[in-house]
C-alpha positions as CSV (number, residue, x, y, z in Angstrom):
1,M,70.1,-68.2,-105.3
2,K,67.5,-69.6,-107.7
3,I,67.9,-69.6,-111.5
4,K,64.6,-69.3,-113.3
5,R,65.4,-67.6,-116.7
6,I,68.1,-69.0,-119.0
7,A,69.4,-67.5,-122.2
8,L,71.7,-69.0,-124.8
9,I,73.5,-67.1,-127.5
10,G,75.0,-69.3,-130.2
11,L,73.0,-72.3,-131.5
12,G,75.8,-74.2,-133.1
13,A,77.6,-77.4,-132.1
14,M,77.9,-76.3,-128.5
15,G,74.6,-74.7,-128.1
16,V,72.6,-77.7,-129.4
17,F,74.0,-79.8,-126.5
18,F,72.0,-77.7,-124.1
19,A,69.0,-76.2,-125.9
20,P,66.5,-79.1,-126.2
21,R,67.0,-80.2,-122.5
22,L,66.8,-76.6,-121.2
23,Y,63.7,-75.9,-123.3
24,E,62.0,-79.1,-122.0
25,A,62.9,-78.3,-118.4
26,F,62.2,-74.5,-118.4
27,G,59.8,-73.9,-121.3
28,E,59.4,-70.3,-122.2
29,N,61.9,-69.3,-119.5
30,F,64.5,-70.6,-121.8
31,Y,65.3,-68.5,-124.9
32,I,67.8,-67.8,-127.7
33,I,69.4,-64.4,-128.1
34,A,69.5,-63.7,-131.8
35,G,68.9,-60.8,-134.2
36,G,68.9,-60.0,-137.9
37,E,69.2,-62.7,-140.5
38,R,70.0,-65.3,-137.8
39,K,66.7,-64.6,-136.0
40,K,64.8,-64.9,-139.3
41,R,66.5,-68.2,-140.2
42,L,65.8,-69.7,-136.8
43,E,62.2,-68.6,-137.0
44,S,61.7,-69.9,-140.5
45,R,63.8,-73.1,-140.5
46,G,64.5,-73.8,-136.8
47,V,67.2,-76.2,-136.0
48,T,67.0,-80.0,-136.1
49,I,68.5,-81.9,-133.2
50,N,68.5,-85.7,-133.2
51,G,65.7,-85.7,-135.7
52,V,63.5,-83.2,-134.0
53,N,63.0,-79.7,-135.4
54,Y,62.9,-77.0,-132.7
55,R,61.7,-73.4,-132.9
56,F,63.0,-72.0,-129.6
57,P,61.8,-68.7,-128.2
58,I,64.0,-65.8,-129.4
59,V,64.8,-62.5,-127.8
60,T,66.7,-59.9,-129.9
61,P,69.8,-58.2,-128.4
62,E,68.0,-54.9,-128.4
63,E,65.1,-56.0,-126.3
64,Q,65.1,-54.7,-122.7
65,G,62.9,-57.0,-120.7
66,E,63.5,-59.1,-117.6
67,P,67.2,-60.1,-117.4
68,A,68.3,-63.7,-117.5
69,D,69.5,-65.4,-114.4
70,L,71.9,-67.5,-116.4
71,I,73.5,-66.9,-119.8
72,L,75.4,-69.5,-121.8
73,I,77.6,-68.2,-124.6
74,G,78.2,-70.8,-127.4
75,V,79.4,-68.6,-130.3
76,K,82.6,-69.0,-132.3
77,G,85.7,-67.2,-131.1
78,Y,85.5,-64.6,-133.8
79,G,82.0,-63.8,-132.8
80,F,82.7,-63.4,-129.1
81,A,83.3,-59.6,-129.0
82,Q,79.9,-59.1,-130.6
83,A,78.3,-61.6,-128.3
84,I,79.4,-59.6,-125.3
85,E,77.6,-56.6,-126.7
86,D,74.5,-58.7,-127.7
87,I,74.0,-60.0,-124.1
88,R,74.2,-56.7,-122.3
89,H,70.5,-56.1,-122.1
90,Q,70.1,-59.6,-120.6
91,V,72.6,-59.1,-117.8
92,G,71.0,-58.0,-114.5
93,E,72.2,-57.6,-111.0
94,H,72.4,-61.3,-110.2
95,T,73.0,-62.8,-113.7
96,L,75.6,-65.5,-114.1
97,I,77.5,-66.1,-117.3
98,L,79.1,-69.3,-118.6
99,S,81.4,-69.1,-121.7
100,L,81.4,-72.4,-123.7
101,L,84.2,-71.2,-126.0
102,N,87.3,-73.3,-126.6
103,G,90.0,-70.8,-125.6
104,V,91.6,-69.8,-122.3
105,D,90.8,-66.1,-122.0
106,S,87.1,-65.7,-122.6
107,E,86.3,-65.6,-118.8
108,E,88.8,-62.7,-118.4
109,Q,87.1,-60.8,-121.2
110,L,83.7,-61.3,-119.6
111,I,85.1,-60.2,-116.2
112,Q,86.4,-57.0,-117.8
113,A,83.0,-56.4,-119.5
114,F,80.6,-57.3,-116.6
115,G,82.6,-57.9,-113.4
116,E,83.8,-61.1,-111.7
117,E,80.6,-61.4,-109.7
118,H,78.8,-62.4,-112.9
119,V,81.3,-64.9,-114.3
120,L,81.9,-68.6,-113.7
121,Y,84.5,-70.7,-115.5
122,A,83.4,-73.3,-117.9
123,Y,84.6,-75.6,-120.8
124,M,83.1,-78.3,-122.8
125,R,84.3,-81.9,-123.4
126,M,82.2,-83.2,-126.3
127,S,82.2,-83.8,-130.0
128,I,79.2,-82.8,-132.1
129,V,79.0,-82.6,-135.9
130,M,76.6,-80.0,-137.1
131,K,75.8,-79.4,-140.8
132,D,73.1,-77.3,-142.5
133,G,71.3,-76.7,-139.2
134,K,71.2,-80.3,-138.3
135,A,73.0,-82.3,-135.5
136,D,72.8,-85.9,-134.5
137,F,74.6,-87.0,-131.4
138,D,74.5,-89.0,-128.2
139,P,73.4,-86.4,-125.6
140,Y,75.2,-88.2,-122.9
141,W,78.6,-88.5,-124.7
142,G,80.3,-85.4,-123.4
143,K,79.7,-82.9,-120.5
144,I,80.2,-79.3,-119.4
145,H,82.8,-78.6,-116.7
146,F,82.1,-75.5,-114.7
147,G,82.8,-73.8,-111.4
148,E,84.7,-71.1,-109.6
149,N,88.4,-70.9,-110.1
150,K,88.8,-73.3,-107.2
151,N,86.0,-75.6,-106.0
152,D,87.1,-77.3,-102.8
153,V,83.9,-76.0,-101.3
154,L,81.0,-75.4,-103.7
155,S,79.8,-71.7,-103.7
156,D,76.1,-70.7,-103.8
157,R,76.7,-69.7,-107.5
158,V,78.0,-73.1,-108.4
159,L,75.2,-74.9,-106.5
160,A,72.6,-72.8,-108.4
161,V,73.9,-73.8,-111.8
162,K,74.3,-77.4,-110.6
163,E,70.6,-77.4,-109.8
164,V,69.8,-76.2,-113.3
165,F,71.9,-79.0,-115.0
166,D,70.4,-81.6,-112.6
167,H,66.9,-80.5,-113.4
168,A,67.6,-80.5,-117.2
169,D,69.5,-83.8,-117.2
170,I,72.6,-82.2,-118.6
171,P,75.9,-84.1,-117.8
172,Y,78.4,-82.0,-116.0
173,E,81.5,-82.1,-113.8
174,I,82.7,-79.5,-111.2
175,D,86.5,-79.5,-111.4
176,P,88.5,-78.8,-108.2
177,D,90.8,-76.6,-110.3
178,M,89.0,-75.0,-113.2
179,L,92.1,-73.2,-114.6
180,K,93.9,-76.5,-114.9
181,G,90.9,-78.0,-116.6
182,L,90.6,-75.0,-119.0
183,W,94.2,-75.3,-120.0
184,F,94.0,-79.1,-120.4
185,K,91.0,-78.7,-122.7
186,Y,92.9,-76.0,-124.7
187,M,95.9,-78.3,-125.0
188,C,93.7,-81.1,-126.3
189,N,92.0,-78.7,-128.8
190,I,95.3,-77.6,-130.1
191,G,96.5,-81.1,-130.6
192,E,93.4,-82.6,-132.1
193,N,91.4,-79.7,-133.6
194,M,94.4,-78.2,-135.4
195,T,95.9,-81.5,-136.6
196,C,92.6,-82.8,-138.0
197,A,92.0,-79.4,-139.7
198,L,95.4,-79.2,-141.3
199,L,95.5,-82.8,-142.5
200,G,91.8,-83.1,-143.3
201,I,91.2,-86.2,-141.1
202,P,88.5,-87.2,-138.7
203,F,89.2,-88.3,-135.1
204,G,89.4,-91.9,-136.2
205,F,92.7,-91.3,-137.9
206,F,94.4,-91.1,-134.5
207,R,93.5,-94.8,-134.0
208,I,95.7,-95.8,-137.0
209,S,98.3,-93.2,-137.7
210,D,101.5,-92.9,-135.6
211,S,102.4,-89.8,-137.6
212,A,99.2,-88.0,-136.8
213,N,99.7,-88.8,-133.2
214,W,103.3,-87.5,-133.3
215,I,102.0,-84.1,-134.6
216,R,99.2,-84.1,-132.0
217,D,101.4,-84.9,-129.0
218,N,104.1,-82.4,-129.9
219,A,101.6,-79.7,-130.5
220,M,100.2,-80.4,-127.0
221,R,103.7,-80.2,-125.5
222,E,104.0,-76.6,-126.8
223,V,100.8,-75.7,-124.9
224,A,101.9,-77.5,-121.8
225,A,105.3,-75.6,-121.8
226,I,103.3,-72.3,-121.9
227,A,101.0,-73.4,-119.2
228,Q,103.9,-74.4,-117.0
229,K,105.3,-70.9,-117.4
230,K,102.0,-69.5,-116.2
231,G,102.1,-71.8,-113.1
232,I,99.5,-74.3,-114.4
233,D,100.7,-77.9,-113.9
234,I,99.9,-79.9,-117.0
235,G,102.4,-82.0,-118.9
236,E,103.3,-85.5,-119.9
237,K,100.8,-87.2,-117.5
238,E,97.9,-85.3,-119.0
239,I,99.1,-85.9,-122.5
240,A,99.2,-89.6,-121.8
241,E,95.7,-89.5,-120.4
242,Q,94.4,-87.8,-123.6
243,D,96.2,-90.4,-125.7
244,V,93.7,-92.9,-124.2
245,T,90.7,-90.6,-124.3
246,V,91.1,-89.6,-128.0
247,M,90.7,-93.3,-128.9
248,T,87.1,-93.3,-127.4
249,I,85.8,-90.4,-129.6
250,P,83.5,-91.7,-132.4
251,P,85.9,-92.3,-135.3
252,E,83.8,-90.5,-137.9
253,N,83.5,-87.3,-135.8
254,K,85.3,-84.2,-137.0
255,P,86.5,-81.3,-134.8
256,S,85.0,-77.8,-135.3
257,T,87.9,-76.3,-137.3
258,L,87.7,-79.1,-139.9
259,Q,83.9,-78.8,-140.1
260,D,84.4,-75.0,-140.7
261,L,86.9,-75.6,-143.5
262,E,84.7,-78.2,-145.2
263,A,81.8,-75.8,-145.0
264,E,84.1,-73.0,-146.5
265,K,83.8,-70.9,-143.3
266,L,86.4,-68.9,-141.6
267,T,87.9,-70.8,-138.6
268,E,88.9,-70.1,-135.0
269,V,92.6,-70.6,-135.9
270,E,93.5,-67.2,-134.4
271,M,92.1,-68.3,-131.0
272,F,93.9,-71.7,-131.2
273,A,97.3,-71.7,-132.9
274,G,97.5,-67.9,-133.2
275,N,97.1,-67.4,-129.5
276,V,99.6,-70.2,-128.7
277,I,102.2,-68.4,-131.0
278,K,101.4,-65.1,-129.2
279,M,101.8,-66.5,-125.7
280,G,104.9,-68.4,-126.8
281,K,106.6,-65.3,-127.9
282,E,105.7,-63.5,-124.7
283,L,107.1,-66.3,-122.5
284,G,110.0,-67.4,-124.6
285,V,108.5,-70.8,-125.6
286,P,109.2,-72.1,-129.1
287,T,106.0,-73.0,-131.0
288,P,107.0,-74.3,-134.4
289,I,104.2,-76.8,-134.8
290,N,101.6,-74.2,-134.0
291,E,103.2,-71.9,-136.5
292,M,102.8,-74.6,-139.1
293,F,99.1,-75.0,-138.0
294,Y,98.5,-71.3,-138.2
295,H,99.9,-70.7,-141.6
296,G,98.7,-74.0,-143.1
297,I,95.1,-73.4,-142.0
298,R,95.2,-69.8,-143.2
299,V,96.2,-71.2,-146.7
300,L,93.2,-73.5,-146.5
301,E,91.0,-70.6,-145.7
302,E,92.5,-68.6,-148.6
303,K,91.5,-71.4,-151.0
304,F,87.9,-70.3,-150.7
305,T,88.2,-66.7,-149.7
306,K,90.6,-65.6,-152.5
307,R,89.4,-67.6,-155.4
């Protein structure tokens, strides 16, 4: 299997991690899927990444040309359902799809929409601040994790995507157990993304505040308890590992939910705390900290949506 044409939908904090390097490596065979006002904005203003303004090739969702071999989905959670519809004309017989979303159920939604033969598992470990169409970041701080559900032996599909990332100099890791990796990332997102958003603090606060870390750790424990009920083995060992990792994140960086609130945009709180609450009720796991996150962040949204 050889990947030659690559599409990206969503040119935000996750998308900009890939776009410059894929464009440099694949030229006009790399393109953005965008329509309407977003297409006009990208054509007129472009996007500035590490001081360089890019005007990437754009294909609208309605265009029916040659399908992509690989599609990366980097939209926000609340835009995912629309993204599924927007990529339909780009999905061919052999197209592979990677979801870069933060939750734990986007792959299942893609499988329902296109079939499991088109979907690989993926998640991001990175922190990028994007504001007003500009992003400055170390392109080697962070990576994409991807693969089949299990990767004891690498499939042809995984090897094909690996070749793309090698060619484009994109950092990656192929997890032996992708579901465990997805849930670990989700647990960390709940702990860090939600805590920072509710309290209005950057990552650096975890270096100095025991109280912030208490909230973060106990929020992660709620997710770990749900994961254990689902047969996914994450717990205190993984929380302790993340206690170390979070100290290495640039202290001025802010997670996506806090960035959204500061920009007076709606957040992905439904996909984060809202989904934890839903799964907790289904499985009999108490989630009081995530309930606090959910309602507290909704109030912060209401400060600009209801004024």
